[in-house]
C-alpha positions in Angstrom: 32.4 -5.8 8.7 29.4 -6.9 6.9 30.5 -10.1 5.7 27.9 -12.1 3.4 25.2 -11.2 -0.1 23.8 -13.8 -1.4 22.2 -17.3 0.2 25.0 -19.3 0.4 24.6 -22.7 -1.2 21.5 -24.6 0.0 20.4 -22.0 2.0 17.2 -20.5 1.5 17.4 -16.2 1.3 17.1 -14.8 4.6 14.4 -11.3 4.6 14.3 -8.8 6.9 10.5 -7.6 8.1 9.5 -4.7 10.4 6.1 -4.4 11.7 4.4 -1.2 13.3 2.3 0.0 15.8 1.2 3.1 17.0 0.1 4.5 20.2 1.8 1.6 22.5 -0.4 -1.0 23.8 -2.3 -2.7 26.9 0.6 -4.6 27.9 -1.4 -6.1 31.1 -3.6 -8.0 28.2 -0.4 -7.8 26.1 2.8 -10.1 28.6 2.2 -13.5 28.8 2.0 -14.6 32.4 4.6 -17.3 32.3 8.4 -17.3 31.4 10.0 -19.8 29.0 8.6 -22.3 26.4 5.4 -23.3 25.7 4.1 -20.2 28.9 0.3 -19.6 27.3 -0.5 -17.0 25.2 -1.9 -13.7 26.3 -5.4 -11.9 25.1 -3.8 -9.6 22.3 -0.8 -13.0 21.2 -3.7 -15.1 21.2 -4.4 -15.1 17.3 -0.7 -16.2 16.7 -1.8 -19.0 18.7 -1.6 -21.5 15.5 2.3 -19.8 14.8 4.2 -20.8 18.5 6.2 -22.8 16.3 7.5 -18.8 15.4 7.0 -16.9 18.1 9.5 -14.8 21.0 7.8 -12.4 22.6 10.4 -10.4 24.4 9.9 -8.6 27.8 12.3 -5.9 29.1 13.5 -4.2 26.0 14.5 -0.3 26.5 15.1 2.7 24.4 16.9 5.1 26.1 15.4 7.6 25.5 13.2 10.2 26.6 10.2 12.1 24.8 7.3 11.8 22.6 5.4 10.3 20.0 7.9 11.7 17.2 10.9 9.7 19.3 9.5 6.1 19.7 8.7 5.9 15.9 12.2 8.0 15.3 14.0 5.7 17.7 12.1 2.5 17.8 14.8 1.4 14.3 17.3 3.1 16.3 17.8 3.9 19.8 18.3 7.4 19.0 16.7 10.5 20.5 15.3 12.2 17.3 17.1 16.3 16.7 13.7 18.6 18.5 13.0 20.8 14.7 10.9 21.8 13.1 13.8 22.6 9.9 16.8 20.5 11.1 15.4 17.2 10.0 18.1 14.2 11.9 17.6 11.0 13.5 19.6 7.6 12.6 20.2 5.6 10.3 17.7 2.2 11.1 18.5 -0.9 11.1 16.8 -2.6 8.6 18.4 0.0 6.1 21.4 -1.3 7.3 20.5 -4.4 5.9 19.5 -3.2 2.8 22.5 -1.4 2.2 23.5 -4.6 2.2 20.6 -6.8 0.7 20.7 -4.6 -2.4 23.1 -5.8 -5.3 21.5 -8.5 -5.1 17.7 -7.4 -5.9 15.6 -4.2 -7.7 14.9 -2.5 -5.0 17.1 -2.7 -1.7 13.5 -2.4 0.5 9.6 -1.5 0.4 8.7 1.1 3.1 4.5 0.7 3.5 2.0 1.6 5.6 -1.6 2.3 6.2 -1.9 6.0 7.0 -0.1 9.4 4.2 1.6 11.6 4.9 1.7 15.1 6.7 3.8 17.1 5.4 4.6 20.2 7.3 4.7 22.3 10.9 4.8 20.0 13.5 3.1 16.9 14.2 4.4 16.2 18.6 5.4 19.2 20.1 8.4 20.7 18.1 9.3 18.2 15.9 8.4 17.7 12.2 6.3 15.7 10.2 9.2 13.3 8.9 9.9 11.7 12.3 6.1 10.0 12.1 5.2 9.6 9.4 8.3 6.6 8.7 10.5 3.9 10.5 12.8 4.4 8.5 16.2 6.7 8.1 18.2 5.9 4.9 20.8 8.4 6.3 20.3 10.2 9.7 18.1 13.0 7.7 16.9 10.7 5.1 14.1 9.4 5.9 12.2 6.6 3.8 8.6 8.0 1.9 6.1 5.4 2.7 3.4 4.2 -0.4 0.4 4.2 1.4 -1.7 3.2 -2.2 -1.5 -0.2 -2.8 -2.2 0.2 -6.3 0.6 2.6 -6.4 2.8 -0.5 -4.5 1.9 -2.8 -7.9 2.1 -0.3 -10.7 5.7 0.2 -9.2 6.5 -3.9 -9.4 5.1 -4.7 -12.6 4.0 -1.3 -14.6 0.8 -0.8 -15.4 -0.9 -3.7 -16.6 -3.5 -5.0 -15.3 -2.3 -8.4 -14.0 1.0 -9.1 -12.6 2.5 -12.2 -14.6 2.3 -13.0 -18.2 3.3 -12.0 -21.3 2.7 -7.7 -21.0 4.8 -8.0 -18.1 7.5 -9.3 -19.8 6.4 -7.0 -22.8 7.2 -3.7 -20.9 10.8 -5.4 -19.8 11.7 -5.6 -22.8 10.3 -1.3 -24.1 12.5 -0.8 -21.9 15.0 -1.9 -22.5 15.0 -1.0 -25.5 15.0 2.8 -24.4 18.1 1.6 -22.5 20.3 0.1 -25.1 19.4 4.3 -27.0 19.8 6.6 -24.3 23.3 4.2 -24.1 23.7 4.9 -27.4 23.2 8.6 -27.8 25.5 8.7 -24.3 28.8 7.1 -26.2 28.5 9.5 -29.1 28.3 12.5 -27.0 31.0 10.9 -24.9 33.5 11.7 -26.5 32.9 15.4 -27.0 33.2 16.4 -24.1 35.8 17.5 -21.9 38.2 16.5 -18.9 35.7 17.3 -16.1 32.4 17.1 -18.1 33.0 13.7 -19.0 33.4 12.2 -15.2 29.8 13.1 -15.0 28.8 10.7 -18.2 30.3 8.1 -16.0 28.3 8.3 -13.2 25.7 8.9 -15.2 26.6 5.4 -17.5 26.8 4.0 -13.7 23.0 5.0 -13.2 22.3 3.2 -16.4 24.2 0.4 -15.3 22.0 -0.1 -12.2 18.9 0.2 -14.0 20.6 -2.6 -16.5 21.1 -4.9 -13.9 17.5 -4.4 -12.2 16.2 -4.7 -15.7 18.0 -8.5 -15.9 16.7 -9.1 -12.8 13.6 -8.6 -13.6 13.7 -10.1 -16.9 14.9 -13.2 -14.5 12.0 -12.9 -12.1 9.3 -12.4 -14.7 8.9 -16.4 -15.0 7.8 -17.0 -11.0 5.6 -14.0 -10.6 2.2 -15.5 -10.4 -1.1 -13.7 -12.0 -1.8 -11.3 -9.4 -4.8 -8.9 -10.8 -3.4 -5.1 -10.2 -5.9 -3.4 -7.8 -8.5 -0.9 -8.0 -7.6 1.2 -5.4 -7.5 1.9 -1.3 -9.8 -0.2 -0.1 -12.7 1.5 2.2 -12.2 -1.2 5.2 -9.7 -1.2 7.5 -9.0 -5.3 7.4 -9.2 -4.7 3.8 -6.8 -2.6 3.3 -3.7 -4.2 5.7 -4.6 -6.9 4.4 -4.3 -5.6 0.3 -0.9 -4.5 2.0 0.2 -7.9 3.0 -0.5 -9.2 0.0 1.7 -7.9 -1.8 4.3 -8.0 0.6 4.4 -11.3 1.2 4.5 -10.9 -3.4 8.0 -9.2 -3.1 9.1 -11.7 -1.2 7.7 -14.4 -3.3 10.1 -13.2 -7.0 12.8 -11.1 -4.7 12.2 -8.1 -5.4 14.0 -7.1 -2.1 13.8 -9.0 0.9 13.9 -6.1 3.5 10.3 -4.4 4.4 9.3 -2.1 6.3 4.8 -2.1 7.4 2.8 0.8 9.9 -0.4 -0.2 10.8 -0.5 2.8 12.1 1.5 6.2 12.6 2.0 7.6 15.7 -0.4 9.9 17.0 -2.6 7.5 14.8 -6.2 9.4 15.7 -8.3 5.8 13.5 -11.0 5.1 14.5 -12.2 1.5 14.5 -15.7 1.3 14.7 -16.2 -2.8 13.7 -14.3 -3.4 16.6 -16.4 -1.3 18.7 -13.5 1.8 19.1 -15.5 4.7 18.0 -13.2 7.1 19.7 -9.9 7.7 18.0 -6.6 5.3 18.8 -4.1 9.0 20.0 -7.5 9.8 22.7 -7.9 5.9 23.7 -4.2 5.8 24.4 -4.2 8.2 26.9 -6.2 5.9 28.9 -5.7 7.8 32.7 -5.9 3.7 33.9 -9.5 4.3 32.8 -11.2 0.6 32.9 -13.2 1.1 29.6 -9.8 3.0 27.4 -8.2 0.1 28.1 -10.2 -2.3 27.4 -11.1 -0.8 23.8 -7.0 -0.4 23.7 -6.9 -4.2 24.1 -10.0 -4.3 21.3 -7.8 -2.2 18.2 -4.5 -3.5 20.1 -6.4 -7.5 18.9 -7.0 -6.1 15.4 -4.0 -5.4 14.6 -2.2 -8.9 16.1 -5.5 -10.7 14.0 -3.8 -8.3 10.7 -0.8 -9.2 11.8 -1.8 -13.5 11.8 -3.0 -12.7 8.8 0.2 -12.0 7.1 1.4 -14.6 8.8 -0.4 -17.1 7.1 0.0 -16.2 4.0 3.5 -16.0 4.5 3.1 -19.7 5.6 1.4 -20.7 2.9 3.5 -19.7 0.6 6.4 -22.7 -0.8 10.1 -21.3 -0.4 12.9 -23.5 -1.3 12.8 -26.3 1.1 9.6 -24.9 3.3 7.9 -22.1 3.7 8.6 -17.5 3.6 7.2 -17.5 7.2 10.2 -20.2 7.7 12.6 -18.4 5.6 11.7 -15.1 7.0 12.4 -12.7 10.4 9.4 -10.5 11.4 10.5 -7.6 13.9 6.7 -6.8 15.2 6.0 -3.9 18.3 6.2 -0.1 18.9 8.2 2.3 20.2 6.5 3.2 22.7 4.9 0.7 25.9 2.7 2.7 28.2 1.8 5.8 25.2 -0.5 7.6 29.2 2.8 8.1 30.0 4.9 8.1 26.6 6.8 5.1 28.1 10.5 4.1 26.0 10.8 0.7 28.5 9.5 -2.6 27.6 8.2 -2.2 24.6 6.1 -4.6 23.5 7.6 -6.7 21.0 7.7 -9.6 19.1 10.3 -12.0 16.7 9.0 -14.1 14.4 9.3 -16.5 11.5 11.6 -18.9 11.0 15.4 -17.4 9.9 15.8 -16.6 13.8 15.8 -20.0 14.4 12.7 -22.8 16.1 11.5 -22.0 19.2 8.9 -25.3 19.8 6.6 -23.9 21.7 6.8 -20.4 21.2 9.2 -18.8 23.8 8.5 -15.9 25.7 11.6 -14.5 27.3 11.7 -11.4 29.7 15.1 -9.2 29.8 16.3 -7.3 32.6 15.5 -3.7 33.0 16.9 -1.1 31.3 18.2 -3.7 28.6 18.7 -1.7 25.2 16.0 -2.5 22.7 19.5 -2.8 20.6 20.9 -6.0 21.6 18.0 -7.5 20.1 18.8 -4.6 16.6 22.5 -5.8 16.3 21.1 -9.6 16.9 18.2 -9.3 14.3 21.3 -7.9 11.6 22.8 -11.3 12.9 20.6 -13.7 12.3 19.7 -12.4 8.6 23.7 -12.1 7.5 24.4 -9.1 7.8 26.2 -8.8 11.5 28.4 -5.9 13.3 30.4 -5.1 16.2 27.9 -2.5 17.5 25.1 -0.7 17.4 23.6 2.3 18.7 23.7 2.0 22.6 24.3 -1.7 22.3 25.7 -3.4 25.0 26.2 -7.2 23.8 23.8 -9.3 21.1 20.6 -10.8 22.5 20.1 -14.3 22.5 17.1 -15.3 20.0 
């Protein structure tokens, strides 16, 4: 059973964030050499050094699935292999959407799904698996993948309308106009109801339920409007990858800061991504590099990509740490899962997944922590623990065998 909802008196709001990296990782440069508290960070984790008191490095977690990149993305937050089909698309409800259903009654949006690569809409993206499995890591139901927004301008306008900035009188005017339109619709619907039969009145009742939900979200927006920072509207997708990632991270901070949502997923890339990173010395496509055949030059390039992603993640942590929230900062009150559904992508391995848990919502970890779990420990054990940390406890999730201790 689920419990809780709004923050209890004296306790800050909890947020759940998921950041996905595609095409595996070079574990030789990822996994710290030592165990326990205060372990020296590895080459890939080094950018997180300023935030180590908020970082847990968890090794040994596994999804007991078989398959390539589509399976990695679709199983990461579910522990369940997707259906191998181009037409009958089916996975499982993801852990973020379980949290979103719980928190959505308190925010304008139940969740926010962002990414840096556009969706493929037709055909196969990995063997006989539909592109739906690589387009997103978030599934509202087993047959409903959550679409990922990749244009920062669209994200901004969804948050604040089509004005030139997030805050100020323009936003208040847009909210007032929305409420005026809604009032007019309600008056027309009230008049119509008196002329309808029982069956049609039932359908109209469902329509009224939808109107009430919109009214609730407008009310929340009006209450939150005074706290909206005056961020200018983005002009579109930045040309440089680093700038692109940073503005999308900025929008996530803004969504938390204004309590538009308390749950989000962010894909730094998609599985089978062929993006190149020439500015860090990787002109080869990412997916091709990930099939490294244990060749040192390719492994080095894979590490460079992993380091870049971690540096951008560190930017996000800095923004969270510098944003006040309650009695601390957003970093103190967020729970972030960072990692991917594949470890050694050269052999499409789903064991010993690269996994970090970051943020104060998991509790204090002085000096950081590296913990290696027994072989075949289900990733679902961690997902179950994450839900508990954000006050959404379940007895069991997917193939969990217990709750991971954080």
